[in-house]
C-alpha positions as CSV (number, residue, x, y, z in Angstrom):
1,M,0.0,-0.1,-0.2
2,E,1.2,3.6,-1.0
3,D,2.0,6.3,1.6
4,K,-0.3,9.1,0.8
5,Q,-1.7,12.3,2.4
6,L,-4.7,11.9,4.4
7,N,-6.7,15.5,4.0
8,N,-9.3,14.3,7.5
9,P,-10.3,12.1,10.1
10,Q,-12.8,10.2,7.9
11,E,-10.0,9.5,4.8
12,G,-8.0,7.9,7.8
13,M,-10.8,6.2,9.3
14,Q,-12.0,4.9,5.8
15,V,-8.4,3.5,5.4
16,I,-8.6,1.7,8.3
17,L,-11.8,0.2,7.6
18,S,-10.8,-1.0,4.3
19,M,-7.9,-2.3,5.5
20,I,-9.7,-4.7,8.2
21,E,-12.2,-5.5,5.3
22,N,-9.3,-6.9,3.4
23,S,-8.2,-8.7,6.0
24,K,-11.5,-10.6,6.8
25,A,-11.9,-11.0,2.8
26,D,-8.3,-13.0,3.4
27,L,-9.3,-15.1,6.2
28,R,-12.5,-16.3,4.5
29,G,-10.8,-17.0,1.4
30,H,-8.9,-19.3,3.8
31,S,-11.8,-20.8,5.5
32,F,-10.3,-24.4,4.6
33,L,-8.3,-24.6,8.2
34,F,-11.4,-24.3,10.0
35,L,-12.5,-27.0,7.7
36,T,-9.9,-28.9,7.5
37,W,-9.4,-29.2,11.0
38,G,-13.0,-29.8,12.0
39,F,-13.3,-32.5,10.0
40,L,-10.1,-34.1,10.2
41,T,-10.5,-34.1,14.4
42,I,-14.5,-35.4,13.6
43,F,-13.2,-38.1,12.1
44,A,-10.8,-39.6,14.2
45,S,-13.0,-38.6,17.5
46,L,-15.2,-40.9,15.1
47,I,-13.4,-43.9,14.4
48,Q,-11.8,-44.2,17.7
49,Y,-15.5,-44.2,19.1
50,I,-16.7,-46.8,16.7
51,C,-13.5,-49.2,17.1
52,I,-14.5,-48.8,20.7
53,K,-17.6,-50.2,20.0
54,L,-16.6,-52.5,18.1
55,D,-13.8,-53.5,20.4
56,F,-11.4,-53.0,17.8
57,P,-8.5,-52.2,20.0
58,Y,-6.6,-49.6,17.0
59,G,-8.7,-46.6,17.2
60,H,-6.8,-44.5,19.0
61,Y,-4.1,-44.5,15.6
62,A,-6.6,-42.7,13.7
63,W,-5.4,-39.6,15.9
64,L,-2.3,-40.0,13.7
65,L,-4.7,-37.4,10.9
66,M,-3.7,-34.3,13.1
67,I,-0.2,-35.4,11.4
68,V,-1.8,-34.7,8.2
69,G,-4.0,-31.3,9.4
70,A,-0.4,-29.9,10.8
71,I,1.6,-30.6,7.4
72,I,-1.4,-28.6,6.0
73,T,-1.5,-26.0,8.3
74,V,2.5,-25.4,7.9
75,V,2.1,-25.3,4.0
76,D,-0.8,-22.9,3.8
77,V,0.7,-20.3,6.2
78,S,3.7,-20.5,4.7
79,K,2.2,-20.2,1.1
80,R,0.2,-17.1,2.6
81,S,3.1,-15.7,4.5
82,K,4.9,-15.8,1.2
83,S,2.3,-14.0,-0.7
84,R,1.8,-11.3,1.8
85,K,4.1,-7.8,1.6
86,A,3.1,-6.6,5.0
87,K,1.4,-8.0,7.9
88,S,-1.7,-6.4,8.7
89,F,-2.9,-6.1,12.4
90,V,-5.7,-9.3,11.9
91,D,-2.6,-11.0,10.8
92,K,-1.3,-10.5,13.8
93,A,-3.8,-11.0,16.2
94,M,-4.6,-14.5,14.4
95,Q,-0.6,-15.6,15.4
96,A,-1.4,-14.3,18.7
97,I,-4.3,-16.5,18.9
98,W,-3.7,-19.8,17.1
99,I,0.0,-19.8,17.8
100,P,-0.4,-20.6,21.7
101,F,-3.9,-22.6,20.6
102,G,-1.0,-25.1,19.0
103,I,1.2,-25.0,22.1
104,G,-1.8,-25.4,24.1
105,M,-3.2,-28.7,22.3
106,I,0.3,-30.0,22.0
107,F,0.7,-30.1,26.3
108,L,-3.0,-31.6,26.4
109,I,-2.1,-34.2,24.0
110,V,0.9,-35.0,26.7
111,V,-1.5,-34.4,29.4
112,G,-4.1,-37.0,27.9
113,N,-1.5,-39.5,27.1
114,R,0.2,-39.3,30.8
115,F,-3.2,-38.9,33.0
116,G,-6.0,-40.2,30.7
117,F,-8.0,-38.3,27.8
118,Q,-11.0,-38.1,30.4
119,V,-9.3,-35.5,32.0
120,S,-7.9,-33.6,28.6
121,F,-11.4,-34.0,26.4
122,P,-13.2,-30.8,28.1
123,I,-9.9,-29.1,28.5
124,F,-9.8,-29.4,24.8
125,M,-12.9,-28.1,23.9
126,L,-12.4,-25.6,26.3
127,I,-9.4,-24.3,24.1
128,Y,-11.3,-24.8,20.9
129,G,-13.9,-22.4,22.0
130,M,-11.4,-19.8,23.7
131,G,-9.8,-19.8,20.0
132,T,-12.8,-19.3,17.8
133,F,-14.4,-17.2,20.1
134,A,-11.2,-14.4,20.1
135,T,-11.1,-15.5,16.2
136,G,-14.9,-14.3,15.6
137,K,-14.2,-11.4,18.2
138,V,-11.5,-9.7,16.3
139,L,-13.3,-10.4,12.7
140,D,-16.4,-9.3,14.1
141,F,-17.7,-12.7,12.7
142,K,-20.7,-14.0,14.8
143,P,-20.7,-17.9,13.5
144,L,-17.6,-18.0,15.1
145,I,-18.7,-16.5,18.6
146,Y,-21.7,-18.5,18.7
147,G,-19.9,-21.7,17.8
148,S,-17.3,-21.1,20.5
149,L,-20.3,-20.8,23.2
150,V,-21.4,-24.4,21.8
151,A,-17.7,-25.7,22.4
152,F,-17.9,-23.9,25.9
153,C,-21.1,-26.0,26.7
154,C,-19.6,-29.2,25.1
155,A,-16.8,-28.8,27.7
156,F,-18.7,-28.5,30.4
157,I,-21.4,-31.1,29.8
158,S,-18.7,-33.3,29.6
159,L,-17.3,-33.1,33.2
160,F,-20.5,-35.4,33.5
161,I,-19.9,-37.6,31.0
162,Q,-17.7,-40.8,31.1
163,G,-15.7,-42.9,28.3
164,S,-15.9,-43.3,24.6
165,E,-19.2,-40.8,24.6
166,L,-16.7,-37.5,25.2
167,L,-15.7,-38.6,21.6
168,L,-18.9,-37.5,20.6
169,M,-19.3,-34.6,23.2
170,L,-16.1,-33.5,21.2
171,S,-17.2,-34.0,17.5
172,V,-20.3,-32.0,18.0
173,S,-18.0,-29.4,19.8
174,L,-15.8,-29.2,16.6
175,L,-19.1,-29.2,14.2
176,F,-20.4,-26.0,16.0
177,S,-17.3,-24.3,16.3
178,Y,-14.8,-25.4,13.5
179,V,-17.1,-26.9,10.3
180,I,-20.2,-24.9,10.4
181,P,-18.6,-21.5,10.8
182,G,-15.8,-22.7,8.3
183,F,-18.8,-23.4,5.4
184,I,-20.1,-20.0,6.3
185,L,-16.6,-18.3,6.0
186,K,-16.1,-20.3,2.5
187,R,-19.9,-19.2,1.4
188,Q,-18.6,-15.6,2.1
189,S,-15.6,-15.7,0.3
190,N,-17.2,-16.9,-2.6
191,G,-19.6,-14.1,-2.5
192,A,-22.5,-16.1,-1.9
193,V,-23.5,-14.1,1.2
194,K,-23.3,-10.5,2.3
């Protein structure tokens, strides 16, 4: 963006609003990360749930799909970073939200392996809700905010659920906090919704 002289505060505000809208449009164009992580996690949860119900002992290997998600994320973020000349406020805010989120997820995987996923699954859902709530507030995108509220409710309900049913609650949490908002972002990026 080239430097130019602003004649009044209204012009300055228009420039700021234009930059925010450009950042929102850019994020909407990359909604597939919400969809990718949402679907991969739901798929892994449901595979493990079905394996538990069928007494098949290898269902936990479905979680290796998260490695696929990590690779997709690294490639996508690298590609988008190279195509940008400068980082906007929204770009920096997304990094400030999602980098600690990723670190928290890795920590919770260790906690789950050490103390059992009965302990960590409600916290997973809480952190999903925190990430989507913060993103929804930064972008002023209500579907992410509403989805995060569902994730918070699922986290609370999960405190009273035992065993494999936690996997179903995790799936519900991700459906509402990642997948549905991801599809809405995708539709908006395609110009189907204003």
